[in-house]
C-alpha positions in Angstrom: 75.0 81.8 89.8 77.5 81.7 86.9 80.7 83.6 86.9 84.1 83.6 88.5 84.7 83.6 92.3 88.0 85.5 92.7 89.8 86.4 95.8 92.7 88.5 96.8 94.3 88.7 100.4 97.2 90.9 100.9 99.1 92.1 104.0 102.1 94.4 104.2 104.3 94.8 107.2 107.4 97.0 108.0 110.6 95.0 107.8 113.2 95.8 110.7 115.5 97.2 108.0 112.9 100.0 107.2 111.6 98.4 104.1 107.9 97.2 103.7 107.5 93.5 102.7 104.4 91.4 101.7 103.9 89.3 104.9 100.8 87.4 103.6 99.4 86.9 100.2 96.7 84.7 98.5 94.8 85.1 95.4 92.8 83.3 92.7 91.6 84.3 89.1 91.1 86.7 88.0 93.5 88.4 90.5 97.2 88.0 89.8 99.9 90.0 91.6 103.0 91.2 89.9 106.5 91.1 91.7 106.6 94.0 94.4 108.9 96.8 94.0 110.4 98.9 96.8 111.0 102.5 95.6 112.5 103.8 98.9 109.2 105.3 100.0 106.5 102.7 99.6 106.2 98.9 98.3 104.5 99.2 94.9 102.1 96.2 94.0 100.4 95.7 90.6 97.1 93.8 90.7 96.8 92.2 87.4 93.5 90.9 85.7 94.8 88.4 83.0 91.3 87.8 81.7 89.3 90.1 79.3 87.7 91.9 82.1 84.8 91.5 84.6 81.9 89.5 83.2 78.3 89.0 84.3 77.9 87.1 87.5 81.6 87.3 88.4 82.1 87.8 92.3 85.4 89.4 93.3 86.5 89.8 96.9 89.7 91.6 98.1 91.1 92.1 101.5 94.2 94.4 101.9 95.9 95.1 105.1 98.8 97.5 106.1 100.6 96.9 109.3 102.1 99.4 111.7 104.7 101.6 110.0 104.3 100.0 106.6 103.7 101.7 103.4 102.0 100.1 100.5 100.9 101.5 97.1 98.4 99.2 95.1 97.7 99.9 91.6 96.6 98.2 88.3 98.5 98.3 84.9 95.3 98.8 82.9 91.7 99.8 83.2 89.0 97.5 84.6 86.5 96.6 81.8 83.0 95.6 82.8 81.0 93.7 80.1 77.5 93.4 79.4 75.4 91.6 82.0 73.5 88.8 80.4 72.2 87.7 83.7 73.3 88.6 87.3 75.4 91.8 87.9 79.2 91.6 88.5 80.0 92.4 92.1 83.1 93.4 93.9 83.6 93.6 97.7 86.9 95.6 99.0 88.1 95.7 102.3 91.0 97.8 103.5 92.6 98.1 107.1 95.4 100.4 107.9 97.2 100.3 111.3 98.8 103.2 113.3 101.8 104.6 111.4 100.8 102.6 108.2 100.4 104.3 104.8 98.0 102.9 102.1 97.8 104.5 98.6 95.0 102.7 96.5 95.3 104.1 92.8 93.8 101.7 90.2 93.4 102.6 86.6 89.9 103.7 85.7 86.7 101.6 85.6 85.2 101.4 82.2 81.6 100.0 82.3 80.6 98.8 78.8 77.0 98.9 77.2 74.5 97.0 79.2 76.7 96.3 81.9 75.8 96.2 85.7 78.6 96.4 88.4 78.2 96.7 92.1 81.2 97.7 94.2 81.2 98.0 98.0 84.2 99.4 99.7 85.0 99.4 103.4 88.1 101.2 104.8 89.0 100.8 108.4 92.0 103.1 109.5 93.5 103.4 112.9 93.7 106.9 114.5 97.3 107.5 113.3 97.1 105.8 110.0 97.2 107.5 106.6 95.7 106.7 103.3 95.0 107.9 99.8 92.1 106.1 98.1 90.9 106.7 94.5 87.9 105.6 92.3 88.2 106.7 88.7 85.3 106.1 86.2 85.3 106.5 82.4 82.0 106.8 80.4 82.6 103.7 78.4 84.2 102.7 75.2 84.0 105.9 73.2 85.4 104.3 69.9 82.5 102.0 70.0 79.8 104.7 70.7 79.0 103.3 74.0 79.5 106.4 76.3 77.0 106.5 79.1 75.2 103.2 78.1 75.7 100.9 81.1 72.6 99.8 82.8 73.7 100.2 86.5 76.8 101.3 88.4 76.9 101.3 92.2 80.1 102.5 94.0 79.4 102.1 97.7 82.1 103.4 100.1 82.3 103.4 104.0 85.2 104.9 105.8 86.0 104.6 109.6 88.9 106.2 111.3 89.8 105.3 115.0 86.5 103.4 115.3 84.5 106.6 114.2 82.5 106.5 111.1 83.8 109.4 108.8 82.0 108.7 105.5 79.2 106.6 104.2 78.1 107.3 100.6 76.5 105.4 97.7 76.8 106.4 94.0 74.0 104.4 92.2 73.1 105.6 88.6 72.6 104.3 85.0 74.7 105.7 82.3 72.0 108.2 81.4 71.7 109.5 84.8 75.4 109.9 85.1 75.4 111.7 81.7 73.7 114.6 83.3 76.5 115.1 85.7 79.0 114.9 82.9 77.6 118.2 81.3 79.1 120.1 84.1 82.6 119.5 82.6 81.2 121.1 79.2 82.0 118.1 77.1 79.8 115.3 78.0 80.8 112.7 75.4 84.1 111.8 77.1 83.8 113.2 80.8 85.4 111.2 83.6 84.8 111.1 87.3 87.1 110.8 90.3 86.2 110.1 93.9 89.1 110.5 96.1 89.5 110.2 100.0 92.5 111.2 101.8 93.3 110.8 105.6 96.1 111.8 107.7 96.5 113.2 111.3 98.8 115.9 109.4 95.6 117.2 107.4 93.5 118.0 110.4 93.5 121.7 109.5 93.0 123.2 105.9 96.2 124.9 104.5 97.9 125.8 101.4 97.2 122.4 100.0 93.5 122.8 100.2 93.7 126.3 98.3 95.8 124.5 95.8 93.2 121.9 95.2 90.3 124.3 95.1 92.5 126.3 92.5 92.3 123.3 90.1 88.6 124.1 89.6 88.3 125.6 86.0 86.4 125.2 82.7 86.6 121.7 81.8 87.5 120.3 85.2 85.2 120.7 88.2 87.0 120.0 91.4 85.9 120.3 95.0 87.4 119.5 98.4 85.7 119.2 101.8 86.6 117.9 105.3 84.9 114.9 106.7 83.3 114.8 110.1 85.0 114.4 113.4 88.3 116.5 112.9 90.2 113.1 112.1 92.1 114.5 109.3 89.7 113.0 106.5 89.0 114.7 103.5 86.8 114.1 100.3 88.0 115.4 96.8 85.5 115.1 93.8 86.4 115.8 90.2 84.7 115.8 86.8 87.1 116.2 83.8 86.1 116.7 80.3 88.3 113.6 79.3 90.8 111.1 80.5 93.7 113.3 79.8 92.2 116.1 81.9 91.3 113.7 84.7 94.8 112.4 84.8 96.3 115.7 84.7 94.1 117.1 87.7 94.7 113.8 89.7 98.4 114.3 89.4 97.9 118.1 90.5 95.8 116.9 93.6 98.6 114.4 94.6 101.3 117.1 94.1 99.2 119.6 96.2 99.3 117.1 99.0 102.8 116.0 98.6 104.3 118.5 100.8 102.3 117.2 103.8 102.3 113.5 102.4 105.6 113.0 100.6 104.8 109.3 99.8 102.4 110.8 97.2 105.4 111.3 95.0 105.9 107.7 94.4 105.2 106.6 90.8 102.8 103.7 90.4 104.1 102.7 86.9 107.7 102.5 88.0 109.5 99.2 88.1 
């Protein structure tokens, strides 16, 4: 099979002085890490793809771990573009592990599947009973300027979440662009509609509260928002959004994070700050 075989291995640990540091790291193209930045709350790491994007037959594998009491925010500086598949689909396998007292904020820029592309992503998250995390998958409909909205062949986003050894969530989004376009009409503007799938876990969120009401209050014309508790009373929640465009999606995402910030103040860290 042709294509790049890239890997990323990263582990964050709490330093005796209170800061989080990178304890282990290893990567190969198309992955590249920028210089980490400690903002006083979390260690911010940008994962950069210096190539044009993800091509047919590429196989990407990442493994990110957060040690006890460490706090890590992982983001990307630009959208991930998936190009037309001339042969085998592109594949990405992501694994995250968060120890007790650890915090992981995974907030990449959106995925942009181009015309004729095929992309299979498998994500596994294993969190300890007293770990906390915020995970985001963001999807745009394609290159609107090229008239490519909803023209990908197949997009698979599989997610499996375990907390304290208990399986809380196992879901799989497997649709062509044409099939996803039907969901986009819910936002009232199908051409540029964008999706977000968010998962948040914290022992502090075992009960609904003001924060859940604030998130439900974001549901409005042009932006559909839903929040639901995951099984097991482990403080796990799922938030799903459809916005009429990328601007609306970013605004709603910022509001969701701010709604949670009273309980999870590390969500106030800015992923683009250096």
